[in-house]
NUDO-384931 format. One record per atom (N, C-alpha, C): residue in three letters; x, y, z. Coordinates in steps of 0.05 Angstrom, whole numbers, plus 5000, padded with zeros to 4 digits. Atoms other than C-alpha are relative to their C-alpha. Layout:
REM residues N
AlaXYZ ...
REM end
This chain:
REM residues 212
Met501049724997 Met606519808191 Met497550005017 Glu502449974983 Glu601620008245 Glu497750134983 Ile502249895015 Ile594620158218 Ile497950105019 Ile502249894985 Ile589420618247 Ile497550004982 Tyr502550025016 Tyr582420448221 Tyr498050205011 Leu502049804992 Leu577220998222 Leu497449954985 Lys502650045013 Lys569820928208 Lys499450224980 Ser500349775017 Ser569721618178 Ser501950225008 Val498249784993 Val574422218174 Val499850214977 Asn500049805021 Asn574822878137 Asn502249964980 Ser497750065018 Ser581722718109 Ser502049835015 Thr498050184988 Thr586422138125 Thr502750145001 His497549865001 His592222588105 His500350205023 Lys499949804979 Lys590523148153 Lys499949865028 Tyr500150154975 Tyr588722648208 Tyr502849905008 Leu497450124995 Leu595522308202 Leu502050225007 Gln498149784994 Gln599322968202 Gln499550105028 Glu500649914972 Glu595723188266 Glu500849795020 Tyr499350224982 Tyr596822498297 Tyr503050005006 Ile497150004997 Ile604322538285 Ile500950255016 Lys499449754986 Lys604523258310 Lys499649975030 Glu500750044972 Glu601323038376 Glu501649785013 Asn498850244988 Asn604622358386 Asn502949954991 Gly497350055009 Gly611122408348 Gly500249764981 Tyr499650225019 Tyr613921928296 Tyr501949805012 His498250214990 His616821258319 His500449784980 Asn499950215020 Asn615220758264 Asn498050074978 Pro502049955022 Pro611520758196 Pro497249945010 Ile502750034991 Ile604120848208 Ile498150084977 Ala502049955021 Ala597920848163 Ala497350065013 Val502749944992 Val590921138170 Val498249924976 Phe501750105021 Phe585320808131 Phe497050035007 Thr502949984996 Thr577820928121 Thr498749944973 Ser501550035025 Ser572420768070 Ser498050234997 Asn501749775001 Asn568921428084 Asn501550265006 Gln498549754997 Gln572822068073 Gln498350234990 Thr501949805007 Thr568822708072 Thr501250264988 Asn498849755010 Asn573823248054 Asn502949954993 Gly497350085008 Gly579922948019 Gly501550224986 Ile498249815013 Ile585823327991 Ile500749904972 Gly499250065027 Gly587023337916 Gly502450174993 Ser497749855009 Ser592423657874 Ser499450305002 Arg500249714999 Arg593824407880 Arg498050095020 Asn501849934978 Asn589824427945 Asn497149984993 Asn502850065007 Asn583424207909 Asn498949795018 Lys501450214985 Lys578323777944 Lys499849754983 Trp500350255014 Trp578523037925 Trp497149905003 Glu502850085000 Glu571422837906 Glu499849705005 Gly500350284993 Gly569622187940 Gly497449945014 Gln502450074985 Gln564121817975 Gln500449745016 Lys499750244982 Lys562821238023 Lys500649754984 Asp499350265010 Asp565420538010 Asp502150014978 Asn497749995017 Asn571620757972 Asn502549945016 Phe497450074988 Phe579020667988 Phe501550255006 Tyr498649754992 Tyr582421228027 Tyr502349935020 Leu497650074984 Leu589521128054 Leu502050225001 Ser497749834997 Ser594921568082 Ser502149855018 Phe498050124983 Phe601521328110 Phe502450185002 Val497649844996 Val607921638137 Val502449825005 Ile497550154996 Ile615021368132 Ile502350205003 Ser497649844998 Ser621921638146 Ser501550004973 Lys498450005025 Lys626421848088 Lys502049775000 Glu498150224998 Glu631121308114 Glu499049744987 Asn501250245011 Asn626220778088 Asn500249994970 Leu500149985029 Leu626821018016 Leu502449884986 Pro497650095015 Pro631220697963 Pro501850234993 Gln498149795003 Gln637521097953 Gln500050124972 Asp499849905027 Asp636621177878 Asp497650164991 Ile502349855008 Ile630121557879 Ile500250305004 Glu500249714996 Glu629122297868 Glu497650065017 Ile502249954981 Ile624822567924 Ile497550114986 Gln502249885014 Gln620522947874 Gln498249804985 Ser501550205015 Ser618222297841 Ser498849795018 Leu501150204981 Leu615621947904 Leu497149934994 Ser502850065006 Ser608322007882 Ser499949794978 Ile499950205021 Ile610021627818 Ile500849735012 Tyr498950254987 Tyr613821107860 Tyr497849865016 Phe502150134983 Phe608220977911 Phe497649924983 Ser502350065017 Ser602821007857 Ser500549754983 Phe499550235018 Phe606220507811 Phe500149745015 Ile500050254984 Ile607219997866 Ile497149905003 Leu502850084998 Leu599719997877 Leu498849934973 Lys501050075027 Lys598220007803 Lys500949734991 Asp498950265007 Asp602819407793 Asp498549775015 Leu501550204984 Leu599219037849 Leu497249964988 Leu502750025012 Leu592319187818 Leu500249854974 Lys499650135025 Lys594918957751 Lys500349705004 Ser499650294995 Ser597118287781 Ser497449875009 Leu502650114992 Leu589918207806 Leu498050024977 Asn501550005025 Asn587418277733 Asn498450264995 Ser501249745006 Ser585419017735 Ser501450114975 Asn498949865023 Asn586419437672 Asn500950285007 Val499249734991 Val588620037713 Val502750064988 Trp497449905008 Trp594420457687 Trp500550275013 Leu499249764986 Leu598221047715 Leu500650234981 Lys499549765016 Lys597621717680 Lys502050195015 Trp498049824988 Trp603522187692 Trp498650245013 Pro497950144984 Pro604922357746 Pro498949795019 Asn500950184979 Asn600321987794 Asn496949985001 Asp502950045002 Asp593121897770 Asp499549714991 Phe500850275008 Phe590021207767 Phe497750024980 Tyr502049995022 Tyr586021097703 Tyr499149724992 Ile501050235014 Ile581520567673 Ile499150114973 Asn500549885027 Asn581320687598 Asn500750295000 Asp499549725001 Asp580521437592 Asp498850165023 Lys501249864977 Lys577421597660 Lys501549945026 Lys498550014975 Lys580521727727 Lys498549845021 Ile501350144977 Ile579121257786 Ile501350075026 Gly498749934975 Gly583921557837 Gly502550154996 Gly497549855002 Gly590321917852 Gly501649995026 Thr498150014978 Thr596122017899 Thr501150295005 Ile498749754992 Ile598922617937 Ile502249945020 Thr497850044982 Thr605622637972 Thr501050275010 Thr498949764987 Thr608123158021 Thr502349935018 Ile497650044983 Ile614523238061 Ile500050195023 Ser499749834977 Ser615523498131 Ser502649915014 Lys497350064989 Lys622823508152 Lys500949734990 Glu498950265009 Glu625122778151 Glu497749804995 Leu502250185003 Leu618122488142 Leu498650034973 Ile501550015025 Ile614422288078 Ile497249925006 Tyr502850064998 Tyr606822308078 Tyr498949944972 Cys501250075026 Cys603121958022 Cys497049945004 Gly502850054999 Gly595621968011 Gly499049884973 Ile501050135024 Ile591921507961 Ile497049975002 Gly502950055001 Gly584621497941 Gly499449844975 Ile500950175022 Ile581420967896 Ile497049975001 Asn502950045001 Asn574120957874 Asn499349714996 Phe501150275003 Phe570920287887 Phe497250014988 Thr502749965012 Thr564220577865 Thr500150264983 Asn500249765017 Asn562421087811 Asn499050245016 Ile500949764987 Ile561721797837 Ile498850204981 Ser501249825020 Ser559922157772 Ser500849894972 Asn499450085028 Asn560222087696 Asn502850074992 Asn497349915006 Asn567022417697 Asn502149815010 Phe498150184987 Phe570221857737 Phe499249714994 Glu500550285003 Glu570821107734 Glu500649875027 Ser499550154975 Ser571220577789 Ser501849764994 Leu498350235003 Leu575919997800 Leu498549774987 Asp501350205017 Asp574519427752 Asp500349715009 Ile499850274989 Ile575818827797 Ile498649995027 Glu501350034974 Glu572318547858 Glu502249935021 Ile498150044978 Ile576718617920 Ile499150175023 Ser500749844977 Ser575318837990 Ser502150215006 Ala498149784994 Ala578519488013 Ala502149905020 Asp498250104980 Asp581619128073 Asp502249824987 Arg498150175013 Arg584918608028 Arg502050164983 Leu498349835017 Leu587619127980 Leu502050155018 Leu498349854981 Leu590319528039 Leu502349825010 Asn497950174989 Asn594018938069 Asn502049914978 Leu498250085022 Leu596818708001 Leu501950234993 Tyr498449775007 Tyr599319407986 Tyr502150065021 Leu498149944979 Leu602519538054 Leu502249785002 Asn497950225001 Asn606018858049 Asn502050054978 Lys498249945023 Lys608819067981 Lys502050225008 Leu498349774992 Leu611419718012 Leu502349925018 Glu497950094981 Glu615419328063 Glu502749964986 Tyr497550085014 Tyr620519148009 Tyr501350254986 Tyr498949765012 Tyr621519857980 Tyr501849944976 Pro498450065024 Pro623719647910 Pro501550254990 Ser498449775010 Ser628920077876 Ser498550164980 Trp501249835020 Trp626920667833 Trp500649894972 Lys499350115026 Lys630620337775 Lys498049784992 His501950225006 His626019727780 His497350114993 Ile502649885006 Ile619720157783 Ile500050154974 Phe499949845024 Phe621920627729 Phe500149844974 Ser499850175024 Ser623620067680 Ser497349914990 Lys502750085008 Lys616219867681 Lys498450254992 Tyr501749765004 Tyr613220567685 Tyr500750134973 Ser499149875024 Ser617320827626 Ser498649884975 Ile501550125022 Ile613720327580 Ile497150105000 Glu502849914998 Glu606920527605 Glu499550294995 Phe500249715003 Phe608321267599 Phe498850084974 Gln501149935026 Gln606321257526 Gln497050055001 His502949954997 His598921227548 His499550295008 Ser500549734990 Ser599721907582 Ser500150214978 Lys499749805022 Lys601422247516 Lys497450074987 Lys502649935012 Lys594122237496 Lys498450205018 Phe501449844980 Phe592322667556 Phe501450275005 Tyr498949744993 Tyr593723347588 Tyr500849995030 Ala499249964972 Ala597123557653 Ala499950305005 Thr500049714993 Thr596424217690 Thr502850085009 Ile497349904995 Ile603124577689 Ile499850315002 Asp500249714995 Asp603625277719 Asp497150094996 Tyr502949935000 Tyr596025277725 Tyr498850014972 Lys501150025027 Lys595125147651 Lys500049714991 Lys500250275011 Lys592824507616 Lys501949984976 Val498050035021 Val598524267572 Val499949714990 Ser500050265012 Ser598423687524 Ser502649855005 Leu497650164995 Leu603223117540 Leu500949864975 Glu499450145025 Glu603522897467 Glu503050004993 Asn497249985007 Asn610623137456 Asn501950005024 Ser498350014976 Ser613223047526 Ser501949764999 Ile497950214998 Ile619422627541 Ile500449945029 Leu499750094972 Leu620022227605 Leu503049975006 Asn497250024992 Asn626722307640 Asn500449775020 Asp499550224983 Asp630121767681 Asp499350055029 Asp500649934972 Asp628622137746 Asp497050035005 Gly502949984997 Gly621022137734 Gly498950264991 Ser501049755011 Ser620622847709 Ser499549984971 Ile500449995029 Ile618323037639 Ile501350254989 Gln499049775015 Gln621423497588 Gln497850084981 Ile502249905017 Ile616023927556 Ile500450304995 Asp499649715007 Asp616624587519 Asp502650115011 Asn497349924990 Asn624024617538 Asn500150055030 Lys500149964971 Lys622224577611 Lys499949725014 Lys500050254984 Lys623624027662 Lys497950025022 Val502249994981 Val617423867704 Val499949745016 Phe500350244983 Phe617023397763 Phe497149965007 Ser502750064990 Ser610923087795 Ser498750255011 Leu501349754993 Leu605923637805 Leu498650005027 Arg501550024975 Arg602423387867 Arg502050005023 Trp497849984981 Trp607223637919 Trp499250175024 
REM end
């Protein structure tokens, strides 16, 4: 995957979308920086970040995806591949449904996925340093460049959804202690049921990944 390194940018996600609009899509490409000034969070919120953290966006074609995945669960898919990698490096990170990275009970990052015709855009932010008392930072020592290269190498293999889900379904129990925003309301995940396609069943309603 080709990588564009930027010293600073308002949003890797917006930069990549504009880049593809101007240059077209030919092969998977990633944009990376350690200084993002105006990142995108869920529901069009701003992602709070600061210098010396990990900010990545990449774009791939739908053709690259495993055939057994529901398009609505791509954020879980991309997030868990990174979470699994961090776990192998002795981090205690876990993935809160649908795509928030947590250490213990505090968030350290998140993922957003968007679709434009046949292209999938994924943006990931991870705090390497603390930004406030409400957030946590990554609990292992690793350079942003090394994590970037390890993660993009993992993506080259595009594991099946079945393989990813078999691991994520075990970890999902941690999410039941928390809340998710559904229809702009905070809803407890305590009684939620995880479906095979990555959605959850809650209050007789099927809900997919919210960061869309």
